[in-house]
C-alpha positions in Angstrom: 0.0 0.0 0.0 2.9 2.4 0.7 4.2 2.0 -2.8 0.9 2.6 -4.3 0.4 5.8 -2.3 3.7 7.2 -3.3 3.0 6.6 -7.0 -0.4 8.3 -6.6 1.4 11.2 -4.9 3.8 11.6 -7.9 0.8 11.8 -10.2 -1.2 14.2 -8.1 1.6 16.6 -7.0 1.8 18.6 -10.3 -2.0 19.2 -10.2 -1.7 20.5 -6.6 0.9 23.0 -7.7 -1.2 24.2 -10.6 -4.3 24.6 -8.4 -2.4 26.3 -5.6 -3.9 29.7 -6.3 -7.4 28.4 -6.4 -9.3 29.5 -3.2 -11.7 26.6 -3.4 -8.8 24.1 -3.3 -8.2 25.2 0.3 -11.7 24.1 1.2 -11.1 20.5 0.1 -10.9 18.2 3.2 -9.8 15.1 1.3 -6.3 13.8 1.6 -5.2 13.5 -2.0 -2.3 11.2 -0.9 -4.8 8.7 0.5 -7.0 7.5 -2.4 -10.5 6.5 -1.4 -10.5 3.4 -3.6 -7.7 1.3 -5.0 -8.5 -1.0 -7.9 -8.8 -4.6 -6.9 -6.6 -5.5 -9.8 -3.8 -3.6 -8.0 -4.6 -4.9 -4.5 -4.7 -8.6 -5.4 -1.1 -9.0 -6.7 0.1 -6.9 -3.8 -1.6 -9.1 -1.3 -0.3 -12.3 -2.9 3.3 -11.1 -3.0 3.1 -9.9 0.6 1.7 -13.2 1.8 4.7 -15.0 0.1 7.1 -12.6 1.6 5.6 -13.1 5.1 6.3 -16.9 4.9 9.4 -17.3 2.7 13.1 -17.8 3.7 14.6 -14.4 3.5 12.6 -12.2 5.9 9.6 -14.4 6.4 8.6 -17.1 9.0 10.5 -19.9 7.2 13.8 -18.1 7.8 13.5 -18.9 11.6 11.4 -22.1 11.3 13.8 -23.7 8.9 16.3 -23.6 11.8 13.7 -24.8 14.3 13.0 -27.8 12.0 16.7 -28.4 11.3 16.7 -27.8 7.6 19.1 -24.9 8.2 21.5 -23.7 10.8 22.6 -20.2 11.7 24.7 -18.1 14.1 21.8 -15.7 14.7 18.8 -15.7 17.0 17.1 -18.9 15.8 20.1 -20.9 16.9 19.5 -22.5 20.3 15.8 -21.7 19.8 16.5 -18.1 20.6 13.9 -16.3 18.5 12.4 -13.5 20.6 9.6 -11.0 19.9 12.0 -8.4 18.7 13.9 -10.7 16.2 14.1 -9.2 12.8 12.5 -11.9 10.6 9.6 -12.4 13.1 8.9 -8.7 13.2 9.2 -8.5 9.4 6.8 -11.4 8.8 4.3 -10.0 11.3 4.2 -6.5 9.8 4.2 -7.8 6.2 1.1 -9.9 7.0 -0.9 -7.5 9.1 0.2 -4.2 7.5 0.4 -5.5 3.9 -1.4 -8.7 3.1 -4.5 -8.3 5.4 -5.0 -4.6 4.5 -5.1 -5.4 0.8 -7.3 -8.5 1.2 -9.8 -6.8 3.5 -10.1 -3.9 1.1 -10.8 -6.3 -1.8 -13.5 -8.1 0.2 -15.0 -4.8 1.3 -15.2 -3.3 -2.2 -15.5 -6.4 -4.5 -18.8 -7.8 -3.3 -20.9 -4.5 -3.6 -19.4 -4.1 -7.1 -20.3 -7.6 -8.1 -16.6 -8.6 -8.5 -17.2 -12.0 -6.8 -14.2 -13.8 -8.1 -11.9 -11.2 -6.5 -13.8 -11.5 -3.3 -13.6 -15.3 -3.4 -9.8 -15.3 -3.9 -9.3 -12.7 -1.2 -11.3 -14.8 1.3 -9.3 -18.0 0.6 -6.0 -16.1 0.8 -7.0 -14.5 4.1 -8.0 -17.9 5.6 -4.8 -19.5 4.4 -2.6 -16.7 5.7 -4.3 -16.7 9.1 -4.0 -20.4 9.4 -0.3 -20.2 9.0 0.0 -17.5 11.6 -2.3 -19.2 14.1 -0.3 -22.4 13.7 2.9 -20.5 14.6 1.7 -17.9 17.1 -1.6 -19.2 18.6 -4.0 -16.4 19.7 -4.0 -13.4 17.3 -5.9 -10.2 16.4 -8.6 -11.5 14.1 -12.2 -10.2 14.5 -11.0 -6.7 15.3 -7.8 -6.6 13.1 -7.7 -3.6 10.6 -10.9 -2.1 12.0 -9.5 1.4 12.6 -12.1 3.0 10.4 -14.8 1.3 12.4 -13.4 3.0 15.6 -11.4 0.0 16.9 -8.0 1.4 17.6 -6.6 -1.6 19.6 -7.5 -5.1 18.3 -8.1 -7.8 20.9 -6.3 -11.1 20.5 -8.9 -13.9 19.7 -8.4 -17.4 20.9 -6.8 -19.7 18.3 -9.5 -22.3 18.9 -12.1 -19.8 17.9 -10.2 -18.5 14.8 -9.9 -22.0 13.1 -13.6 -22.6 12.7 -14.0 -19.1 11.3 -11.3 -19.9 8.7 -13.3 -22.9 7.4 -16.4 -20.6 7.2 -14.3 -18.0 5.3 -13.0 -20.6 2.9 -16.5 -21.8 2.2 -17.7 -18.3 1.6 -14.8 -17.8 -0.8 -15.8 -20.9 -2.8 -19.4 -19.7 -2.9 -18.2 -16.4 -4.3 -16.1 -18.1 -7.0 -19.1 -20.2 -7.9 -21.4 -17.1 -8.1 -22.9 -17.1 -11.6 -23.7 -13.4 -11.6 -21.9 -11.3 -14.2 -18.6 -10.1 -12.8 -17.7 -6.6 -14.1 -14.1 -7.5 -13.4 -12.5 -10.9 -13.4 -8.9 -11.6 -12.4 -6.4 -12.7 -15.0 -2.7 -11.8 -15.1 -3.2 -9.7 -12.0 -3.7 -13.0 -10.1 -0.1 -14.1 -10.1 -0.9 -17.4 -8.5 -3.6 -19.0 -10.7 -4.2 -16.3 -13.4 -7.8 -16.2 -12.4 -8.6 -19.9 -12.8 -11.7 -20.5 -10.7 -11.2 -24.3 -11.0 -7.7 -24.1 -9.5 -8.7 -21.7 -6.7 -11.5 -24.1 -5.6 -9.1 -27.0 -5.7 -6.6 -25.0 -3.5 -9.4 -24.0 -1.1 -10.5 -27.6 -0.6 -6.9 -28.7 -0.1 -6.4 -26.0 2.5 -9.5 -27.3 4.4 -8.0 -30.8 4.2 -4.8 -29.5 5.8 -6.7 -27.7 8.5 -8.7 -30.8 9.4 -5.5 -32.8 9.6 -4.0 -30.2 11.8 -6.8 -30.4 14.4 -7.3 -34.2 14.3 -5.9 -34.8 17.8 -8.5 -32.5 19.5 -11.5 -32.8 17.2 -13.3 -35.6 15.4 -12.7 -34.7 11.7 -13.3 -38.1 10.1 -16.6 -37.0 8.4 -15.1 -33.8 7.1 -12.0 -35.7 5.8 -14.1 -38.4 4.2 -16.2 -35.8 2.4 -13.2 -34.0 1.0 -11.4 -37.2 -0.1 -14.5 -38.7 -1.7 -13.8 -36.5 -4.8 -10.1 -36.2 -5.3 -10.6 -34.2 -8.4 -11.9 -31.3 -6.2 -8.5 -31.1 -4.5 -5.1 -30.2 -5.9 -4.7 -33.1 -8.3 -1.6 -32.4 -10.3 1.8 -30.8 -9.9 0.7 -28.0 -12.3 -2.2 -27.2 -9.8 0.1 -26.7 -6.8 -0.6 -23.5 -4.8 2.6 -21.5 -5.4 3.6 -17.8 -5.3 6.0 -17.2 -8.3 9.0 -14.9 -8.0 10.8 -13.6 -11.0 14.3 -12.9 -12.3 15.9 -9.6 -11.7 14.0 -7.0 -13.6 13.1 -3.3 -13.3 12.2 -4.1 -9.7 14.0 -7.0 -7.9 11.3 -9.7 -7.6 13.6 -12.6 -7.0 13.0 -15.2 -4.3 14.1 -13.5 -1.1 16.1 -16.6 -0.1 18.3 -16.0 -3.2 19.7 -13.0 -1.4 22.6 -15.0 0.0 24.0 -15.3 -3.5 24.9 -11.6 -3.5 25.0 -10.9 0.3 28.2 -9.5 1.8 27.6 -11.6 4.8 25.9 -15.0 4.2 23.8 -16.2 7.1 22.0 -19.3 5.8 23.7 -22.6 6.4 22.3 -26.0 5.5 21.8 -28.0 8.6 24.3 -30.9 9.0 21.4 -32.9 10.4 19.3 -32.4 7.2 22.3 -32.9 5.0 23.2 -36.1 6.8 19.8 -37.6 6.2 19.9 -36.7 2.6 23.3 -38.4 2.2 22.1 -41.6 4.0 24.4 -41.1 7.0 21.7 -41.2 9.6 21.5 -44.5 11.4 17.8 -44.1 12.3 16.2 -43.5 8.9 17.1 -43.9 5.2 20.5 -45.3 6.1 22.8 -45.8 3.1 20.1 -44.5 0.8 21.4 -41.2 -0.7 18.8 -38.8 -1.9 19.2 -37.7 -5.6 17.9 -34.2 -4.8 21.1 -33.1 -3.0 22.7 -31.2 -6.0 19.4 -29.5 -6.6 18.9 -28.5 -3.0 22.5 -27.6 -2.1 25.2 -25.8 -3.9 28.8 -26.3 -2.6 31.2 -23.4 -3.0 34.1 -25.7 -2.7 35.4 -28.8 -4.4 35.8 -31.9 -2.4 39.6 -32.0 -2.2 40.4 -28.3 -1.8 41.3 -26.3 1.2 39.0 -23.4 2.2 39.7 -20.3 0.2 40.2 -18.1 3.2 42.2 -20.7 5.0 39.7 -20.8 7.8 38.9 -23.9 9.8 35.6 -25.6 9.2 33.2 -26.8 11.9 31.5 -29.3 9.7 32.8 -30.5 6.4 31.9 -33.5 4.3 33.8 -33.4 1.0 32.7 -30.2 -0.6 29.9 -29.5 1.9 30.6 -27.0 4.6 28.4 -25.8 7.5 28.0 -25.2 11.2 26.1 -27.2 13.9 22.9 -26.1 15.6 23.6 -25.0 19.2 27.4 -25.1 18.7 29.6 -23.2 21.1 32.8 -24.7 19.5 35.9 -22.7 18.5 35.1 -22.8 14.7 31.5 -21.8 14.8 32.1 -18.1 14.1 34.9 -18.3 11.7 34.5 -16.6 8.3 33.0 -19.0 5.8 31.7 -16.5 3.3 33.3 -18.1 0.3 33.2 -21.7 1.5 29.8 -22.4 3.1 27.3 -24.4 1.1 24.3 -22.4 0.1 20.6 -23.0 -0.9 20.4 -24.4 -4.4 18.4 -24.1 -7.6 15.5 -25.6 -5.6 14.3 -23.9 -3.4 15.6 -20.4 -4.2 16.5 -20.4 -7.9 20.2 -20.6 -7.2 22.8 -22.8 -8.9 22.6 -26.5 -9.6 25.7 -28.3 -8.2 27.7 -29.9 -10.9 30.9 -30.0 -8.8 32.5 -26.8 -10.1 32.8 -25.3 -6.6 32.3 -21.6 -7.7 32.0 -18.7 -5.3 28.4 -17.7 -5.9 27.3 -14.2 -7.0 24.1 -12.5 -8.1 24.6 -14.0 -11.6 24.9 -17.6 -10.4 21.2 -18.2 -10.8 17.9 -16.5 -11.7 16.3 -16.4 -8.3 13.0 -17.1 -10.0 11.9 -20.0 -7.7 8.4 -19.8 -6.3 7.4 -20.1 -2.6 5.4 -23.2 -2.2 2.2 -22.8 -0.1 0.8 -26.3 -0.7 2.0 -28.6 -3.5 0.4 -31.6 -5.0 3.0 -33.7 -3.1 1.9 -32.1 0.1 -1.7 -33.1 -0.5 -0.6 -36.7 -1.1 1.4 -36.7 2.1 -1.6 -35.4 4.0 -3.6 -38.3 2.7 -0.9 -40.8 3.6 -0.8 -39.4 7.1 -4.6 -39.5 7.5 -4.8 -43.2 6.3 -1.9 -44.1 8.6 -3.7 -42.8 11.7 -7.0 -44.3 10.7 -8.9 -41.2 9.7 -9.2 -42.1 6.0 -9.5 -45.3 4.0 -7.0 -46.4 1.4 -3.5 -47.7 0.9 -1.1 -45.5 2.8 1.9 -47.0 1.1 0.4 -46.3 -2.4 -0.1 -42.6 -1.3 3.4 -42.4 0.0 4.8 -43.8 -3.2 2.7 -41.3 -5.2 3.8 -38.4 -2.9 7.5 -39.3 -3.3 7.1 -39.3 -7.1 5.2 -36.0 -7.0 8.0 -34.5 -4.8 10.6 -35.3 -7.5 8.3 -34.1 -10.2 7.8 -30.9 -8.3 11.6 -30.1 -8.5 11.6 -30.6 -12.2 8.4 -28.5 -12.6 9.8 -25.6 -10.6 13.1 -25.6 -12.5 11.7 -25.8 -16.0 8.6 -23.6 -15.5 9.9 -20.9 -13.1 13.6 -20.9 -12.6 14.6 -21.4 -16.3 18.3 -21.8 -15.6 21.1 -21.2 -18.1 22.7 -24.4 -16.8 21.8 -27.8 -18.3 20.0 -29.5 -15.4 19.1 -33.2 -15.6 15.5 -34.2 -14.9 14.8 -36.2 -11.8 11.6 -37.9 -12.7 12.4 -41.2 -14.3 16.0 -41.2 -13.4 17.5 -44.6 -12.2 18.8 -43.0 -9.0 15.3 -41.8 -8.2 13.8 -45.2 -8.8 16.4 -46.8 -6.5 15.9 -44.3 -3.8 12.1 -44.6 -3.8 12.2 -48.4 -3.8 14.5 -48.4 -0.8 12.2 -46.0 1.1 9.2 -48.3 0.3 11.1 -51.4 1.3 11.9 -49.8 4.6 8.2 -48.8 4.9 7.1 -52.4 4.4 9.3 -53.6 7.3 8.4 -50.8 9.7 6.1 -50.7 12.7 3.0 -48.4 12.6 4.9 -45.6 14.4 7.9 -46.0 12.1 5.6 -45.9 9.0 4.3 -42.5 10.2 7.9 -41.4 10.8 8.8 -42.3 7.2 5.8 -40.4 5.8 6.5 -37.3 7.8 10.3 -37.4 7.1 9.7 -37.6 3.4 7.3 -34.7 3.6 10.0 -32.7 5.6 12.6 -33.4 2.9 10.2 -32.5 0.1 9.3 -29.2 1.9 12.8 -27.8 1.9 12.5 -24.0 1.7 8.9 -23.9 3.0 9.2 -24.5 6.8 6.0 -23.3 8.4 4.0 -26.5 7.9 7.0 -28.6 8.9 7.2 -26.8 12.2 3.5 -27.5 12.6 3.8 -31.2 11.5 6.6 -31.8 14.0 4.7 -30.4 17.0 1.6 -32.4 16.0 3.3 -35.8 15.1 6.7 -35.7 16.7 8.2 -36.5 13.3 10.7 -36.2 11.7 13.1 -36.9 14.5 15.1 -33.7 14.8 18.6 -33.0 16.0 18.6 -32.8 19.8 21.7 -31.4 21.4 20.6 -32.9 24.8 20.8 -36.4 23.4 24.5 -37.5 23.6 24.0 -40.0 20.7 23.0 -37.1 18.5 25.6 -34.6 19.6 28.4 -33.7 17.1 30.8 -36.6 17.2 28.1 -39.0 18.3 26.9 -42.1 16.4 24.2 -40.3 14.3 26.4 -37.4 13.0 28.9 -38.5 10.4 32.6 -37.7 10.7 34.3 -34.8 9.0 35.7 -37.0 6.3 36.5 -34.5 3.5 38.7 -31.9 5.1 42.1 -32.0 3.4 43.6 -30.0 6.4 42.5 -32.7 8.8 41.4 -35.7 6.7 39.2 -38.3 8.2 38.9 -36.6 11.6 36.0 -37.1 13.9 35.6 -33.7 15.3 34.0 -33.3 18.7 32.1 -30.0 19.0 30.7 -28.7 22.2 27.0 -27.8 22.0 24.5 -26.0 24.3 22.7 -28.8 26.1 20.0 -26.9 28.1 17.6 -26.4 25.2 13.9 -26.8 25.3 11.9 -27.1 22.1 9.6 -24.1 21.7 5.9 -24.9 21.2 5.2 -21.6 19.4 6.9 -18.4 18.4 6.6 -15.3 20.7 4.4 -12.5 19.6 5.9 -9.5 17.9 7.2 -7.0 20.4 6.1 -4.1 18.3 2.6 -5.4 18.3 2.6 -5.8 22.1 4.1 -2.3 22.6 1.6 -0.4 20.5 -1.6 -2.5 21.0 -3.1 -1.8 24.4 -5.4 -4.7 24.0 -2.6 -7.2 23.6 -1.7 -9.8 26.2 1.6 -10.0 28.0 4.3 -11.8 26.1 4.1 -15.6 26.3 6.7 -18.2 27.2 7.2 -20.0 23.8 8.5 -23.1 25.4 5.3 -23.8 27.3 2.6 -22.0 25.3 0.5 -24.6 23.4 -1.5 -23.9 20.3 -5.1 -25.2 20.8 -4.6 -28.3 18.5 -1.8 -29.7 20.7 -3.4 -32.1 23.2 
């Protein structure tokens, strides 16, 4: 909204100067810099982009939660579960959602229905429900019924109970679907201004139903959702039913305005802060002795780009805390002597998937702004996610069907999703081999399914959730939620000596030419308690007189936690 107002100001200012001598102009009480109505075609893409920015790695919730779910590690606040209400990414995500996304969506809903623009209203209601569901899952109680009601005389919005918000979101989604199905003539219908689905009513309804399926799955431990789940799964075609129907926010390559994926920022940052978690990397490589042991994942060179070659010393001559061949990173919770050494030109970075970076073909380049396009989308809900949801629901007895068959389909969709994102959005200059149909993918998938066949009921669920966690790389909000709900995947726990660096689960540093084959023992902070939520934004608590006192994130339960 700020950008729009500034543009309007530039247009109006010359007219103000020309009319300056007009006496009647002094009697006008309207603020010309605050337009009464903004076209819905401008508000919609603004809301969609802001929603992605509120969730993505690079200033959104996934930045911190990727560390909490051990896909990434960092030296900053999220390390040792240290996110506080004043932490930058949390504050940024909160303000982007409340002061950006919601303002635009509420304005669309308010103006679109009276004008008969029902398709815009329907999309806005679905986006609002989805965005709120993500924030409720992370924060719990939130300003909802009174949010953005300043014009109605509500200066300080109360925090509604999370258990009351969720049912209202289902109602909002259903209202959005009804608007999309409204057969009245729409004076305006979304097209290119809808950057997610280009105005496709069919795809929006599929996304809406899949969001409902996700919400029912989320509350399954505190609410009987079997009838709701059964009704949704009875007609699979009404859900996201193909990779091309995935609910994604596209980002673009560098243009007149930089619209690249925010997570791509590390490619040109003067101080890189995103490290790939050794825990996540070890599972991908087949090092973990608990799951997928000796079953290396073919997605590694798509997910991770190594700035070093396997047998070379670090460019700056610095010591590495964790190194495996070309891969360099730091441990979560480390207080070791090498944690804070300069690794700017040596750390492994996010790859072509998920941020539009570089595919790793072993060249070991020091990445720059031209090392990729940055045009990778943020993934709200993919087709693979929908299949993993079904596999979970069947596994816990809330749906009928073959959980293994759904898992197999979900794994295949996860690999196809990587190919789809690269060819449709990223459009790299590198030649990148397709994953779908590759022999390595077939071997990997068969090994996972063989392990599934031999597993106990609990282990089967662990395999499903761990595969979903791997597939989600770069979109961490749902994975934080999934872990708190199911206890899976098993995450790195510094308090567990067998998981500590140098323990049986972590692999040795076997690729460091300075200290080859060494098993490095790294001290870690052992007094860590896993947070059940994120703290509320300090800025919100300071300016909102109706806000509660700050919570204790380690003990504060979201309502769907039993």
